[in-house]
C-alpha angles and dihedrals in degrees: 000000000000116000127206099252121187093229139110115271108153118186136167117200123163130345103231116116122247088251093055088052091048091050089055094057116106124211109307104255087120090064094072093091092059090062102043115137095035123123123301086246090064091052090049090049091053090047092052091048092049089050091051093244129129123245109246129210142161106212114026142353139193127189123183144143103272131037093226090057093043090051091051090054093044091053090054092049092046089055091054099265123148128248087259091056091048092049090059092051093045095048097049090048092049088052087061104039100029099031095153092068111038145347148124091316094061143053141253146193122224129199111192131189112200111211094202098051099026089227132137116224126185123200122198114214094163119146120256132222115252116258090243097060120119131202089258095057092120099032131095126232090278093054094253121135116264120243108268100250092041085063097040106052112076136014100313093081099047119114127188106283117243105181098088092050091047093052091050091048097051091045090051092049104039110006127100104173121095108276096225092049090060091059095045099085092054091046091052092046093048091053097042094040134237132239111256109240121229090248094055091045093053093046092051092049091049094051099036095119093057094040089054091063090080116057095210093046091048091049091057103040097031108033114175087019096287130100115259114263131226111274094020115134111242122195123197110189095166089058090050090052091049092052092046089054092048090048093053101036104023126237091301084084089064095055099042136025132032097337092051089050090051092050092051093046091050093051097043093042098049109137113252097349112049123179136216103233109139139193088253090059090055094044095053098044116124133173116234134218108225133191110265117244109227125179129183122243126171097328091321134101115223110204130188149135121314128208133358077043117067091193103094093039094051093044091047091049094049094048092044092054091047095047093093095051133078111240097170094110087082141228098311094056113106094212091052090050091047091054093046093044097050093042086056092049091052092047092049091051090057091042093054094052106036113023123093139113103322091211087069105025128039104240119198094227096155092044094049094057097033106132092226092053092047092048088054092048091043091057087068087070095062097098129087101242136057114280106263090220139352133211135186114275127226107252117185114276123192082230134008121269133168120211134176121237117267126224100186115163117235114179123194125271127102132106136240131215127193121187137173117186133205093266093054098256112147127208126189113179131172114195133185153163086203114236118034107287090005114226090349088240118127130196131162090007096300136092123248120232129250091208097137089074087072086076119088110269087217119062093198140020115209090338095310116114121242112232092220096051119136117265133165112281093003124136116230120240114263138195094210108132115188103178140191117190118207133196120191087352095303126106116254102166140025113196146164145131145200119241113114113251089345087072087088093056095042093051095043091052091050091053091048090047091057099039104033104024097040095231127155116239096264091051089047095054090048098053109121111255127246108174131179125183112147104012107290112098109226111209123194112249119235093022139092088264089072089063089064092071097092095047093046090047090054091059094049109274128133106221136198126193112213144136111285105192106191122172103208118177114186135178121190114206121206136102084334134015120251122193128198129189125194112259089214092071139039099257127117142189122239128187146158 
């Protein structure tokens, strides 16, 4: 059993990025061995997933990225806890067993449906830029943007974490279980150890060179100088101690005191690439309740997180443009894919120009999802060929503004959790530390984010400011798209996915699969991906989507066949609950 020792074990193994390793991972059947000995319900959930069938339940349901985390949430729900209680248990377990994707060192967005009031609430737990940042944070001495990973690895990219504050807020509002009890399963697992999954092992091996740049991070993920292997038992005592402290003292202990000092020291002392995060940044952090963004689609209302997320706006725009077209021919129809692809391109053009933290930049939210505007934009899709070029539209502002287009890089990682509790409350939360393994800095048993690299590396283009430029205290734009779909005012679907800026395409396709293609949620998460953002049509390798390349090429698209590793977790809500977990990853759905 390898322990997390606070010692120096520097290793360098391999040069492929974490994303390249992730792209090489096949569907997660190989992960079963990492979860042997769990409940029969977990085995049944894997069997349903392998058979392409949803998990069905009457009372409650949880779907998330790792069976250990799903089981922790299911235990809370089975004991009468709320979806908010279960979210806490799921997230702190994910931070242990899927540390490359989310955790205490990152941020999250929550969309919540309250069964008693019938209202949708969205909570912004996004990271913030330190007060000491400058417009040239991600530029070299000549004013040119840094290479992405030169900016990512180290302290420069670390924003003030929001996830702990978000968990405390949702527990205060909607939880009823004892706070410390919700952390206990992750504490026990951290002390006893967990079996490293094949996915985590491959990701560590693929990113070993970057992980080795921090002594503490290398000591955890590469003890004895070699990357951890699948099935190995990994213990994380520092994480257990952090959770014990948060259980006893509350999350205030994260944002002030010894842990806060350690976070700041780690960021400011990062070798070769220090950051400017301070104790003041931690002390002043607050989550924010935002107005939900809801857009109509075929007698449904699709609700999600507004700015600083671009997710709900882009999804709402795509669906609004597609409203006037028949998509029933399904995912292998070239016309359907042309419509979806160009709707995405138009939405991404608006996203790149207009969307940023609305506390800093006026964002034309109402104008961007105005039905008249989307009908006008949708009319551009009426031809037979791919649009030769796209440009941002001119949605109605309450006053005129001119912004330059943004080209911020947002690489895949992240995790998504969907939960419905026994009272009918619905939670859809997407959570992240940004790129796989974040900044590669570790403190208190968890990884710190690299979320600041979601800002534009350029502050201006040809003298015109970029809306998503870095500024003190600002929250970087995100593509995370936790979603709740309503019909006649009642929730019918909770959805979301990891995947960087492809999150928008993954989640939109899942919604269309359920509403237009009549699929159940497990079928919907398994549909081969065809994703367009900026012109090139990405087609999922090894699937039927790859066969679309010739037809899409004939109508004017450039295509690329590649791995598209979504992590969709859906729950359909009706007379029964149906849960679906993405076959590309190791997550499951459990219910009762």
